C-alpha positions as a printed Julia matrix, in Angstrom:
433×3 Matrix{Float64}:
  -99.44  14.54   90.87
  -96.35  14.59   93.18
  -94.56  18.3    93.16
  -91.13  17.01   93.75
  -88.31  19.66   95.17
  -86.1   18.96   91.7
  -88.93  19.76   89.66
  -89.48  23.13   90.72
  -85.78  24.13   89.36
  -86.97  23.61   85.89
  -90.7   24.65   85.9
  -91.57  28.4    85.1
  -94.81  28.37   86.49
  -92.78  26.7    89.98
  -90.34  29.66   89.51
  -92.74  32.56   88.87
  -94.43  31.43   91.93
  -91.21  31.13   94.35
  -90.27  34.52   92.97
  -93.46  35.81   93.8
  -93.51  34.69   97.29
  -89.96  36.65   97.59
  -91.33  39.78   96.22
  -94.07  39.47   99.01
  -91.88  38.92  101.68
  -89.97  41.99  101.15
  -92.66  44.2    99.62
  -94.48  45.54  102.32
  -90.9   46.61  104.36
  -89.96  48.35  101.26
  -92.7   50.42  100.19
  -92.6   51.51  104.14
  -89.56  53.57  102.86
  -91.08  55.65   99.92
  -94.23  56.04  102.27
  -92.16  57.48  105.26
  -90.18  59.75  103.57
  -92.79  61.18  101.15
  -94.98  61.61  104.09
  -92.24  63.28  105.99
  -91.44  65.68  103.19
  -95.21  66.33  102.6
  -95.27  64.52   98.81
  -98.52  64.54   96.95
 -100.22  61.71   96.22
  -99.41  62.15   92.62
  -95.82  62.33   93.99
  -96.1   59.45   96.26
  -97.65  57.13   93.44
  -94.83  58.11   91.13
  -92.11  57.68   94.31
  -93.34  53.9    95.11
  -93.69  52.7    91.99
  -89.98  53.96   90.82
  -88.64  52.7    94.21
  -89.95  49.28   93.13
  -88.7   49.07   89.81
  -85.31  49.93   91.2
  -85.65  47.19   93.64
  -85.47  45.09   90.92
  -82.97  46.32   88.91
  -80.61  46.83   92.21
  -81.78  42.63   93.11
  -80.51  41.69   89.28
  -76.97  43.42   90.34
  -76.45  41.91   93.09
  -77.82  38.03   91.9
  -75.96  38.38   88.36
  -72.09  37.8    88.85
  -70.21  40.04   86.76
  -65.96  40.82   86.65
  -66.88  43.9    89.02
  -70.24  43.21   90.81
  -72.45  40.49   91.85
  -72.07  38.47   94.96
  -74.3   35.4    93.31
  -76.42  34.56   95.91
  -80.35  34.26   96.27
  -80.75  37.93   97.92
  -83.37  40.11   97.36
  -82.32  44.21   97.72
  -84.82  46.63   98.76
  -84.86  50.12  100.52
  -82.94  50.41  103.6
  -84.8   51.43  107.07
  -81.38  52.61  108.08
  -81.7   55.22  105.72
  -85.08  56.37  106.9
  -84.5   58.82  109.83
  -81.54  60.37  107.9
  -83.14  61.53  104.9
  -85.75  62.57  106.52
  -83.86  64.97  108.62
  -81.76  66.26  105.49
  -84.64  66.38  103.65
  -86.37  68.92  106.57
  -83.22  70.9   106.77
  -81.73  71.2   103.44
  -84.24  70.16  101.3
  -84.65  66.77   98.79
  -81.59  68.11   96.38
  -79.42  67.64   98.9
  -80.88  64.03  100.04
  -80.32  62.59   96.26
  -76.82  64.3    96.79
  -76.28  62.07   99.35
  -77.33  59.4    98.51
  -75.09  59.24   95.43
  -72.49  60.34   97.77
  -72.81  57.15  100.04
  -72.94  54.96   96.93
  -69.87  56.11   96.09
  -68.47  55.7    99.15
  -69.77  51.9    99.24
  -67.97  51.32   95.62
  -64.62  52.99   97.02
  -64.28  50.97  100.47
  -65.59  47.86   99.24
  -62.32  46.19   98.32
  -60.89  47.09  102.01
  -64.11  46.48  103.47
  -63.85  42.73  102.16
  -60.4   42.25  103.57
  -62.31  42.46  106.9
  -63.67  39.18  106.52
  -61.22  37.72  109.32
  -63.03  39.69  111.8
  -66.22  37.93  111.09
  -65.7   34.26  112.22
  -68.65  31.75  112.89
  -68.93  33.18  116.59
  -69.29  37.02  115.17
  -71.77  35.71  112.09
  -73.68  33.55  113.99
  -74.42  36.01  116.76
  -75.11  38.79  113.78
  -77.57  36.76  112.2
  -79.1   35.64  115.55
  -79.51  39.27  115.71
  -80.79  40.11  112.26
  -83.95  37.51  113.01
  -84.45  38.67  116.31
  -84.23  42.03  116.42
  -86.78  42.29  113.91
  -89.55  40.03  115.86
  -90.96  43.11  117.34
  -91.48  44.5   113.84
  -93.59  41.64  112.94
  -95.44  41.8   116.23
  -96.3   45.39  115.45
  -97.59  44.94  112.08
  -99.62  41.74  113.42
 -101.59  44.64  115.93
 -102.14  46.48  112.97
  -98.92  48.36  112.08
  -99.2   51.78  114.1
  -98.85  50.99  118.04
 -100.11  54.14  118.95
 -103.52  53.76  117.03
 -106.28  53.41  119.13
 -107.42  50.08  117.21
 -103.91  48.71  117.6
 -103.98  45.03  118.48
 -107.84  44.83  117.76
 -109.34  41.12  117.44
 -109.61  41.65  113.34
 -105.85  42.22  113.16
 -105.08  39.56  115.81
 -106.86  36.73  114.25
 -105.62  37.48  110.77
 -102.18  37.73  111.83
 -101.49  34.6   113.82
 -103.69  32.68  111.42
 -101.38  33.62  108.78
  -98.38  32.39  110.99
 -100.49  29.3   111.95
 -101.19  28.34  108.54
  -97.39  28.57  107.22
  -96.54  26.3   109.87
  -99.24  23.87  109.38
  -98.23  24.08  105.71
  -94.7   23.34  106.83
  -95.43  20.1   109.29
  -98.28  18.63  106.81
  -97.31  19.84  103.32
  -95.17  18.25  100.79
  -92.98  19.45   98.08
  -93.87  22.49   96.01
  -96.88  23.11   98.47
  -94.12  23.44  101.39
  -91.79  25.33   99.45
  -94.83  28.16   98.78
  -95.72  28.07  102.38
  -95.4   31.56  103.0
  -97.1   32.9    99.89
 -100.21  30.19  100.23
 -100.45  31.44  104.19
 -100.52  35.52  103.15
 -102.93  34.26  100.56
 -105.31  32.72  102.45
 -104.71  35.54  105.04
 -105.52  38.47  102.85
 -108.47  36.05  101.45
 -109.89  35.88  104.8
 -109.42  39.87  105.46
 -111.48  40.37  102.58
 -114.22  38.49  103.91
 -113.97  40.15  106.74
 -114.4   43.9   105.08
 -110.91  44.77  106.09
 -109.58  45.51  102.55
 -110.11  48.51  100.33
 -109.2   49.16   96.61
 -108.83  52.78   96.35
 -105.06  52.42   95.66
 -105.69  50.22   92.6
 -108.3   52.54   91.67
 -106.1   55.42   91.78
 -102.94  54.39   90.19
 -101.9   54.81   86.67
 -101.63  51.85   83.91
  -98.13  52.83   83.4
  -94.88  54.98   84.59
  -91.21  55.29   82.95
  -88.71  55.93   85.61
  -87.2   59.3    84.9
  -83.71  60.48   85.98
  -83.83  63.55   88.29
  -87.9   63.34   88.21
  -88.02  65.57   91.56
  -84.4   67.02   91.81
  -81.08  67.03   90.47
  -78.32  66.34   93.6
  -77.06  68.75   95.77
  -73.95  68.29   97.97
  -73.33  69.26  101.39
  -70.52  67.64  103.68
  -72.66  66.98  107.22
  -75.56  65.53  104.75
  -73.07  63.27  103.15
  -71.21  62.0   106.75
  -74.49  60.85  108.02
  -75.63  59.12  104.95
  -72.11  57.4   104.93
  -72.27  56.38  108.36
  -75.61  54.57  107.38
  -74.09  52.87  104.35
  -71.86  51.52  107.12
  -74.44  50.29  109.23
  -76.13  48.68  106.11
  -72.77  47.05  105.18
  -72.54  45.19  108.33
  -76.08  43.95  107.72
  -75.64  42.99  104.32
  -71.97  41.09  105.62
  -74.51  39.07  107.88
  -77.1   38.29  105.49
  -74.17  36.95  103.18
  -72.85  34.88  105.45
  -76.36  33.25  106.27
  -77.06  32.54  102.62
  -73.75  30.91  102.2
  -74.54  29.02  104.93
  -77.78  27.8   103.67
  -76.26  27.01  100.27
  -73.0   25.69  101.3
  -70.88  28.01   99.48
  -67.78  29.12  101.07
  -67.23  33.36  100.94
  -63.71  34.79   99.83
  -62.98  38.36   99.72
  -63.91  38.87   96.08
  -67.33  37.79   96.86
  -67.75  40.43   99.57
  -66.37  43.13   97.26
  -68.44  42.43   94.49
  -71.92  42.02   97.09
  -70.77  45.72   98.19
  -70.22  47.1    95.06
  -73.36  46.03   93.99
  -74.76  48.04   96.4
  -72.8   51.09   96.1
  -73.87  50.9    92.39
  -77.53  50.54   93.53
  -77.14  53.38   95.72
  -75.67  55.59   92.97
  -78.6   54.62   90.66
  -81.07  55.37   93.7
  -79.7   58.97   93.91
  -80.05  59.59   90.35
  -83.59  57.99   89.68
  -84.36  59.99   92.93
  -85.51  56.78   95.05
  -83.46  55.34   97.74
  -80.1   53.24   98.49
  -80.75  49.85   98.27
  -79.33  46.8   100.56
  -80.1   42.96  101.32
  -83.34  42.34  102.33
  -82.96  39.75  105.64
  -86.44  38.77  105.31
  -85.42  36.64  101.84
  -83.12  34.33  103.44
  -85.58  33.08  105.39
  -87.91  32.11  102.14
  -84.88  30.19  100.79
  -84.57  28.41  104.2
  -88.11  27.3   104.35
  -88.73  26.88  100.64
  -85.38  24.64  100.38
  -84.52  26.07   96.57
  -81.21  27.62   96.96
  -80.88  28.42   93.1
  -80.83  32.36   91.9
  -83.67  31.2    89.1
  -86.52  31.96   91.37
  -84.85  35.66   92.49
  -84.22  36.19   88.72
  -88.3   36.15   88.7
  -88.78  38.19   91.63
  -86.58  40.74   90.51
  -88.18  41.11   86.68
  -91.45  41.04   88.79
  -90.18  44.21   90.73
  -89.23  45.9    87.58
  -92.65  44.89   85.74
  -94.53  46.27   88.63
  -92.37  49.14   89.34
  -93.82  50.07   85.26
  -97.12  49.15   85.97
  -98.27  51.02   88.96
 -101.74  49.72   89.05
 -101.24  46.29   88.92
  -97.96  46.87   91.7
 -100.99  48.36   93.74
 -102.79  45.41   94.57
  -99.88  44.0    96.31
 -100.43  47.02   98.49
 -104.13  45.21   99.63
 -102.32  43.0   101.86
 -102.95  43.76  105.2
 -100.36  44.79  107.24
 -101.37  42.29  109.96
 -101.23  39.13  107.54
  -97.83  40.46  106.25
  -97.26  40.76  110.23
  -97.86  36.93  110.61
  -95.63  35.91  107.7
  -92.75  38.31  108.98
  -93.21  36.16  112.28
  -92.02  33.24  111.17
  -89.63  34.34  108.49
  -87.57  36.46  111.11
  -87.44  33.63  113.67
  -86.27  31.4   110.79
  -83.49  33.88  110.33
  -82.45  34.23  114.17
  -83.02  30.23  114.34
  -80.4   30.1   111.62
  -77.98  32.15  113.26
  -78.37  29.95  116.46
  -77.78  27.28  113.83
  -74.3   28.88  112.94
  -73.55  29.12  116.7
  -73.67  25.11  117.44
  -70.46  25.18  115.36
  -68.68  27.35  117.7
  -66.42  26.37  120.34
  -68.44  26.77  123.7
  -66.01  27.88  125.96
  -66.24  31.22  128.34
  -64.74  33.68  125.75
  -67.09  33.03  123.13
  -69.9   32.31  125.0
  -69.45  36.06  126.69
  -68.95  37.24  123.02
  -72.56  35.69  122.32
  -74.09  37.22  125.48
  -72.72  40.68  125.5
  -73.5   40.84  121.41
  -77.15  39.71  121.58
  -78.14  41.24  125.17
  -76.56  44.6   123.8
  -78.46  44.52  120.55
  -82.0   43.31  121.72
  -81.72  45.69  124.65
  -81.39  48.78  122.39
  -83.96  46.96  120.21
  -86.9   46.97  122.87
  -85.78  50.28  124.59
  -84.83  52.35  122.03
  -85.86  55.54  124.03
  -82.85  54.38  126.21
  -80.39  56.62  124.74
  -82.54  59.56  124.03
  -79.94  62.51  125.33
  -77.37  61.59  123.12
  -77.59  63.43  119.76
  -80.04  62.28  116.91
  -77.45  61.64  114.66
  -75.62  58.85  117.47
  -79.15  57.92  118.32
  -79.83  56.72  114.61
  -76.82  54.45  114.83
  -76.78  53.18  118.45
  -80.6   52.62  118.26
  -79.56  49.94  116.13
  -79.65  46.83  117.75
  -77.68  44.96  114.53
  -75.0   47.35  114.84
  -74.0   47.57  118.61
  -74.3   44.17  118.45
  -72.03  43.23  115.6
  -69.79  46.08  117.17
  -69.53  44.53  120.27
  -69.08  40.52  118.55
  -66.52  42.47  116.56
  -64.38  44.12  119.39
  -64.83  41.1   121.87
  -63.68  38.56  119.45
  -60.86  40.61  118.56
  -59.57  41.11  122.4
  -60.81  37.71  123.42
  -59.6   35.43  120.5
  -56.27  37.18  119.45
  -55.49  34.31  117.68
  -58.23  33.22  115.86
  -61.55  30.88  117.07
  -61.29  27.81  117.58
  -64.21  25.54  116.09
  -66.06  23.11  117.66
  -65.6   19.5   115.76
  -67.89  16.86  117.74
């Protein structure tokens, strides 16, 4: 049977599998946030299970807010939302110094801030010409490559067994399978190459004896999200400020993801589109604070799924959102996804993040390669990659500044925007072949 691309837009099973592929692409990155926060704040095993489940549930809700276009919200692009890593250090610091009540207060305040400035931030569209967005998207992909390699090695670079033979075999075999399917596969098989790679890698891990099932055994069958489960919010100015700074970082990253998806789906974004996108993330953060989870932002790895699968419609992402909601309500089922070895996910991430970076380079080919634009690219990408691979370089700075300046995407974005203003005051001229 020949499974053609256009058939996949109408088949329930194909859309379900494509949605599941989107879910697996973001799952490990998302559950990492509650694990890091919960461990730092000494959550019990029961509290940790609840936190992960409700977080996954809220990922589905946040994604629905973003992909469903309404008069006020939703950018309407095939984007998946999850817990943003930019918030980890600020939330840990707030939780340690003030308590979790102020942590959730900061999340709600950040969400309100995003919602309030969404219209103004959308007006900054002119500061994101192709030379800036192309550099930004290139950085989104390439600054995450070290994360992929860390996961291929087992996840914890300080562990004694990091980079062991089993992890390397699983990670690079998963990546190789994805590449081979994209070379040799056709139709729908090619579209779900990442999913197949992850499944085959996980089966290999099972035969190699590296998978444990205790997380599934210990998880509950059903869990309803409860507002203010851990604590009602409290508000404190410094906690709010640091969360707002993290929110601005995520808004810049989301801008790059929006433009990457717009480029792939051949859609022209206007100010209203951007405003709706930011507003959705603001509301998602407010809901995160109310349900005692986290702020939510776009996941760049899902951009690669859209590119690799060739399916540019929103329908598979709707399936992914509903699957996330379902997994959040049934922790025992959701725990199955935690069985996937970190090294297997790392192998998939290597291909996905590389694809995002390549998409940025593709955008940069539309830019006139004069000295000004070359300088913008060189400085922005150089700074972004530099602070990513040497995060301890700025250790003499206060921790709040390190949180911002150690983020290669933020540093590179600000450099690109500032240099573009200085070097292209009349606006960037595109290259026409």
